[in-house]
Legacy VTK file of the C-alpha trace (Angstrom):
# vtk DataFile Version 3.0
C-alpha trace
ASCII
DATASET POLYDATA
POINTS 185 float
172.141 139.934 131.919
173.673 138.505 128.222
171.616 141.144 126.792
173.643 143.827 129.471
176.855 142.740 128.895
176.367 142.640 124.878
175.057 146.610 125.302
178.515 147.207 127.601
180.537 145.555 124.460
178.962 147.095 121.609
178.944 150.865 123.516
182.902 149.866 124.136
183.464 148.957 120.432
181.456 152.386 119.377
183.585 154.791 122.093
186.616 153.425 122.474
187.958 154.392 118.829
186.447 158.130 119.325
188.567 158.054 122.269
191.880 156.945 120.761
191.267 159.212 117.789
190.827 161.836 119.889
194.257 161.042 121.792
196.326 160.875 118.799
199.698 162.710 118.961
199.249 165.770 116.485
201.979 167.853 114.638
200.999 171.006 112.763
202.591 174.546 111.741
201.493 177.663 111.247
203.435 178.539 108.329
204.171 174.588 106.556
200.845 172.968 105.505
200.988 168.983 105.239
200.708 168.566 101.881
201.423 172.296 101.406
204.241 174.088 99.359
207.079 175.400 102.024
207.794 178.807 101.535
210.774 181.039 100.848
211.628 182.058 104.736
212.375 177.987 105.588
214.232 177.216 102.377
218.183 176.929 102.985
220.225 179.983 102.240
223.111 178.353 99.959
223.890 175.454 98.263
222.148 178.161 95.273
219.309 178.528 96.819
218.310 182.079 98.807
215.972 181.640 101.071
215.729 182.697 104.635
216.444 179.092 106.080
214.138 180.365 109.097
213.009 176.820 111.099
209.685 177.075 111.130
207.162 177.237 114.268
206.088 173.894 115.197
203.050 172.383 117.543
202.285 169.000 118.593
199.793 167.922 121.354
198.130 164.709 122.729
201.748 163.471 123.275
201.685 159.578 125.339
201.503 160.795 128.907
204.060 158.849 129.306
206.955 160.957 127.529
209.866 162.124 129.166
210.895 164.075 126.104
210.930 164.844 122.521
212.867 165.378 119.566
212.126 166.942 115.932
213.735 166.133 112.856
213.308 166.929 109.346
214.303 164.703 106.919
214.047 164.568 102.546
213.908 161.132 101.671
213.841 162.239 98.074
217.590 163.551 98.514
219.662 161.897 95.318
221.932 160.299 97.939
220.741 157.007 98.633
220.326 157.392 101.968
217.726 160.837 101.715
218.839 164.069 103.526
218.820 165.074 106.720
218.053 168.818 107.609
217.183 169.219 111.700
217.670 166.781 114.140
216.790 168.596 118.170
216.734 166.276 120.751
216.562 166.396 124.893
213.162 168.823 124.594
211.988 168.593 128.463
208.258 167.049 128.206
206.781 170.260 129.279
208.033 171.967 126.576
204.987 171.459 123.018
206.383 173.854 120.684
208.999 175.595 118.824
209.468 178.633 118.283
209.795 180.139 114.347
213.722 180.341 114.522
214.353 177.660 117.167
217.036 175.830 114.489
219.829 178.435 114.519
223.077 177.063 114.895
223.928 178.710 117.914
220.856 177.246 119.789
219.967 180.301 121.240
215.870 179.627 119.952
216.157 176.373 120.800
214.554 174.964 124.496
217.105 174.662 127.211
218.740 171.557 127.350
218.079 170.530 124.122
221.005 169.549 121.919
221.094 170.020 117.610
223.411 167.359 116.433
224.684 167.521 113.072
222.429 168.011 109.301
223.658 166.545 106.336
225.117 170.065 105.414
227.739 169.583 108.124
226.558 171.419 110.134
224.084 171.647 113.758
221.208 173.547 113.313
218.396 173.788 110.765
218.717 173.717 107.122
216.101 174.268 105.277
215.329 172.864 102.503
217.430 173.185 98.706
216.705 170.230 96.428
218.846 170.144 93.259
217.262 172.661 90.195
214.993 171.191 87.693
214.333 167.760 89.943
210.933 167.095 91.128
209.570 168.370 94.122
210.700 167.125 97.219
209.355 165.850 100.096
210.391 166.786 103.791
208.950 165.466 106.595
208.953 167.184 110.264
208.287 164.705 113.022
208.242 164.754 116.433
209.333 161.631 118.490
207.659 161.744 122.146
210.265 159.348 124.225
210.223 157.033 127.010
213.768 158.351 128.211
215.096 161.784 129.771
217.943 161.893 127.853
219.372 160.276 124.833
223.105 159.472 124.752
224.037 161.285 122.020
226.492 164.674 121.446
225.639 167.428 119.197
228.553 165.335 116.738
225.812 162.733 116.226
225.092 161.773 112.734
221.330 161.386 111.521
221.570 158.078 110.994
222.805 157.260 115.135
220.173 160.399 116.105
217.343 158.039 113.850
218.714 154.718 116.018
218.075 156.225 118.959
215.570 157.721 118.554
213.188 155.027 117.035
214.751 152.721 119.874
213.195 154.767 122.604
209.921 156.232 120.997
206.818 156.410 122.453
204.839 158.081 119.920
205.701 160.421 117.141
203.568 162.497 114.467
204.544 163.826 110.947
203.707 166.410 108.410
204.808 166.517 104.902
205.524 169.356 103.016
207.225 169.712 99.679
209.414 172.063 97.845
211.199 172.264 94.646
212.627 174.715 91.933
LINES 1 186
185 0 1 2 3 4 5 6 7 8 9 10 11 12 13 14 15 16 17 18 19 20 21 22 23 24 25 26 27 28 29 30 31 32 33 34 35 36 37 38 39 40 41 42 43 44 45 46 47 48 49 50 51 52 53 54 55 56 57 58 59 60 61 62 63 64 65 66 67 68 69 70 71 72 73 74 75 76 77 78 79 80 81 82 83 84 85 86 87 88 89 90 91 92 93 94 95 96 97 98 99 100 101 102 103 104 105 106 107 108 109 110 111 112 113 114 115 116 117 118 119 120 121 122 123 124 125 126 127 128 129 130 131 132 133 134 135 136 137 138 139 140 141 142 143 144 145 146 147 148 149 150 151 152 153 154 155 156 157 158 159 160 161 162 163 164 165 166 167 168 169 170 171 172 173 174 175 176 177 178 179 180 181 182 183 184
């Protein structure tokens, strides 16, 4: 009998990590590769940069089953501000949505999922604002994160700051998945 229990326990130890790994929440993009360089189509158009300023297509999978909504952020921890730089914050994305099309970050919200809200970036406007680090700086890291949330809606308006949105995102996250890419000029 002891041998049978030991075999079951051993099988659980071997199988459970594989199941856990298979259920990992993941974020990918067909145009931005993790640890890759961000292309000009996604770079900001302003502040001395002349990119296309199109938000990239993002896809996520294997979110926690209890997810009631999603949010996506893009954050530059290397910005010379002392507090980083928020490039995009979109929340109240329905749980049935598992991707954002390229251009979903248009400030008018035309490409964003119905019911979602794009709040203020550090450019002083809502919608996606692509990379535009200071000239001569080392390439900055841009962290794209999707949050699986335990609430249907965050109690925020489009005027919410990145810090305020970040507070609510972290308080309500069931899980999150990120990819990081770089850009310098």
